[in-house]
ChimeraX commands (.cxc) that place a marker at each C-alpha (Angstrom):
marker #1 position -4.06,-10.69,-9.53 radius 0.5
marker #1 position -0.53,-11.06,-8.20 radius 0.5
marker #1 position 0.30,-10.41,-4.54 radius 0.5
marker #1 position 3.35,-8.40,-5.58 radius 0.5
marker #1 position 1.01,-5.73,-6.98 radius 0.5
marker #1 position -0.78,-5.40,-3.62 radius 0.5
marker #1 position 2.25,-4.56,-1.46 radius 0.5
marker #1 position 4.84,-1.80,-1.63 radius 0.5
marker #1 position 7.77,-0.62,0.44 radius 0.5
marker #1 position 7.30,2.58,2.39 radius 0.5
marker #1 position 10.45,3.86,0.67 radius 0.5
marker #1 position 8.89,3.47,-2.81 radius 0.5
marker #1 position 7.76,6.49,-4.79 radius 0.5
marker #1 position 4.11,7.54,-4.91 radius 0.5
marker #1 position 4.24,6.92,-8.67 radius 0.5
marker #1 position 5.06,3.23,-8.00 radius 0.5
marker #1 position 2.09,2.97,-5.64 radius 0.5
marker #1 position -0.24,4.31,-8.31 radius 0.5
marker #1 position 1.09,1.84,-10.87 radius 0.5
marker #1 position 0.50,-1.07,-8.48 radius 0.5
marker #1 position -2.99,0.16,-7.61 radius 0.5
marker #1 position -3.79,0.35,-11.31 radius 0.5
marker #1 position -2.52,-3.20,-11.85 radius 0.5
marker #1 position -4.15,-4.84,-8.83 radius 0.5
marker #1 position -7.73,-3.57,-9.36 radius 0.5
marker #1 position -8.48,-3.43,-5.59 radius 0.5
marker #1 position -7.83,0.30,-5.30 radius 0.5
marker #1 position -5.17,0.10,-2.60 radius 0.5
marker #1 position -1.71,-1.11,-1.67 radius 0.5
marker #1 position -0.47,-2.47,1.64 radius 0.5
marker #1 position 2.68,-0.72,2.79 radius 0.5
marker #1 position 5.52,-2.65,4.43 radius 0.5
marker #1 position 8.56,-1.46,6.37 radius 0.5
marker #1 position 12.23,-2.43,6.33 radius 0.5
marker #1 position 11.38,-5.47,8.51 radius 0.5
marker #1 position 8.77,-6.68,5.97 radius 0.5
marker #1 position 5.89,-5.88,8.34 radius 0.5
marker #1 position 2.67,-4.38,7.02 radius 0.5
marker #1 position 2.53,-0.90,8.55 radius 0.5
marker #1 position -0.25,0.74,6.61 radius 0.5
marker #1 position -2.49,0.95,3.61 radius 0.5
marker #1 position -2.88,3.60,0.93 radius 0.5
marker #1 position -5.83,3.95,-1.41 radius 0.5
marker #1 position -6.05,5.76,-4.71 radius 0.5
marker #1 position -8.15,8.39,-2.89 radius 0.5
marker #1 position -5.41,8.90,-0.28 radius 0.5
marker #1 position -2.90,9.50,-3.05 radius 0.5
marker #1 position -5.22,11.90,-4.88 radius 0.5
marker #1 position -5.65,13.91,-1.68 radius 0.5
marker #1 position -1.90,14.07,-1.17 radius 0.5
marker #1 position -1.32,15.23,-4.74 radius 0.5
marker #1 position -3.88,17.99,-4.22 radius 0.5
marker #1 position -1.89,18.96,-1.09 radius 0.5
marker #1 position 1.21,19.50,-3.28 radius 0.5
marker #1 position 2.91,16.14,-2.83 radius 0.5
marker #1 position 4.65,14.96,-5.98 radius 0.5
marker #1 position 4.73,11.59,-7.70 radius 0.5
marker #1 position 8.40,11.37,-6.72 radius 0.5
marker #1 position 7.71,11.72,-2.98 radius 0.5
marker #1 position 8.15,8.64,-0.82 radius 0.5
marker #1 position 5.18,6.44,0.05 radius 0.5
marker #1 position 6.24,6.98,3.67 radius 0.5
marker #1 position 5.08,10.60,3.33 radius 0.5
marker #1 position 1.46,9.62,2.88 radius 0.5
marker #1 position 1.27,6.64,5.16 radius 0.5
marker #1 position -2.30,7.42,6.18 radius 0.5
marker #1 position -3.42,4.50,8.25 radius 0.5
marker #1 position -1.06,2.77,10.62 radius 0.5
marker #1 position -2.16,-0.75,11.35 radius 0.5
marker #1 position -1.72,-1.88,14.94 radius 0.5
marker #1 position -2.78,-5.08,16.62 radius 0.5
marker #1 position -2.66,-8.67,15.54 radius 0.5
marker #1 position -6.26,-8.78,14.32 radius 0.5
marker #1 position -5.83,-6.51,11.32 radius 0.5
marker #1 position -2.47,-8.05,10.45 radius 0.5
marker #1 position -4.07,-11.51,10.38 radius 0.5
marker #1 position -6.75,-10.22,8.00 radius 0.5
marker #1 position -4.12,-8.65,5.73 radius 0.5
marker #1 position -2.03,-11.83,5.84 radius 0.5
marker #1 position -5.06,-13.97,4.95 radius 0.5
marker #1 position -5.93,-11.63,2.09 radius 0.5
marker #1 position -2.41,-11.83,0.66 radius 0.5
marker #1 position -2.43,-15.63,1.06 radius 0.5
marker #1 position -5.73,-15.76,-0.80 radius 0.5
marker #1 position -4.16,-13.85,-3.69 radius 0.5
marker #1 position -1.28,-16.31,-3.82 radius 0.5
marker #1 position -3.68,-19.26,-4.09 radius 0.5
marker #1 position -5.62,-17.74,-7.00 radius 0.5
marker link #1:1,2 radius 0.2
marker link #1:2,3 radius 0.2
marker link #1:3,4 radius 0.2
marker link #1:4,5 radius 0.2
marker link #1:5,6 radius 0.2
marker link #1:6,7 radius 0.2
marker link #1:7,8 radius 0.2
marker link #1:8,9 radius 0.2
marker link #1:9,10 radius 0.2
marker link #1:10,11 radius 0.2
marker link #1:11,12 radius 0.2
marker link #1:12,13 radius 0.2
marker link #1:13,14 radius 0.2
marker link #1:14,15 radius 0.2
marker link #1:15,16 radius 0.2
marker link #1:16,17 radius 0.2
marker link #1:17,18 radius 0.2
marker link #1:18,19 radius 0.2
marker link #1:19,20 radius 0.2
marker link #1:20,21 radius 0.2
marker link #1:21,22 radius 0.2
marker link #1:22,23 radius 0.2
marker link #1:23,24 radius 0.2
marker link #1:24,25 radius 0.2
marker link #1:25,26 radius 0.2
marker link #1:26,27 radius 0.2
marker link #1:27,28 radius 0.2
marker link #1:28,29 radius 0.2
marker link #1:29,30 radius 0.2
marker link #1:30,31 radius 0.2
marker link #1:31,32 radius 0.2
marker link #1:32,33 radius 0.2
marker link #1:33,34 radius 0.2
marker link #1:34,35 radius 0.2
marker link #1:35,36 radius 0.2
marker link #1:36,37 radius 0.2
marker link #1:37,38 radius 0.2
marker link #1:38,39 radius 0.2
marker link #1:39,40 radius 0.2
marker link #1:40,41 radius 0.2
marker link #1:41,42 radius 0.2
marker link #1:42,43 radius 0.2
marker link #1:43,44 radius 0.2
marker link #1:44,45 radius 0.2
marker link #1:45,46 radius 0.2
marker link #1:46,47 radius 0.2
marker link #1:47,48 radius 0.2
marker link #1:48,49 radius 0.2
marker link #1:49,50 radius 0.2
marker link #1:50,51 radius 0.2
marker link #1:51,52 radius 0.2
marker link #1:52,53 radius 0.2
marker link #1:53,54 radius 0.2
marker link #1:54,55 radius 0.2
marker link #1:55,56 radius 0.2
marker link #1:56,57 radius 0.2
marker link #1:57,58 radius 0.2
marker link #1:58,59 radius 0.2
marker link #1:59,60 radius 0.2
marker link #1:60,61 radius 0.2
marker link #1:61,62 radius 0.2
marker link #1:62,63 radius 0.2
marker link #1:63,64 radius 0.2
marker link #1:64,65 radius 0.2
marker link #1:65,66 radius 0.2
marker link #1:66,67 radius 0.2
marker link #1:67,68 radius 0.2
marker link #1:68,69 radius 0.2
marker link #1:69,70 radius 0.2
marker link #1:70,71 radius 0.2
marker link #1:71,72 radius 0.2
marker link #1:72,73 radius 0.2
marker link #1:73,74 radius 0.2
marker link #1:74,75 radius 0.2
marker link #1:75,76 radius 0.2
marker link #1:76,77 radius 0.2
marker link #1:77,78 radius 0.2
marker link #1:78,79 radius 0.2
marker link #1:79,80 radius 0.2
marker link #1:80,81 radius 0.2
marker link #1:81,82 radius 0.2
marker link #1:82,83 radius 0.2
marker link #1:83,84 radius 0.2
marker link #1:84,85 radius 0.2
marker link #1:85,86 radius 0.2
marker link #1:86,87 radius 0.2
marker link #1:87,88 radius 0.2
view
């Protein structure tokens, strides 16, 4: 699994998030902002819910940014996870 398939820009389309989720086999993508900081996570279930709420595949990932990650603790865990993927 490649780290690039686990992260996505918040300006990317929902369709791109689904493609990455399908490729990474972990069922989620970490969302980063214009400063390359992880700002959230989206799961395939989050995207399904948004589509049922009349979002489209062409909407921005920013629209369904469900979980905002605050605090150093969670960012360290995400960073370690992405580093682990790089080593594999």
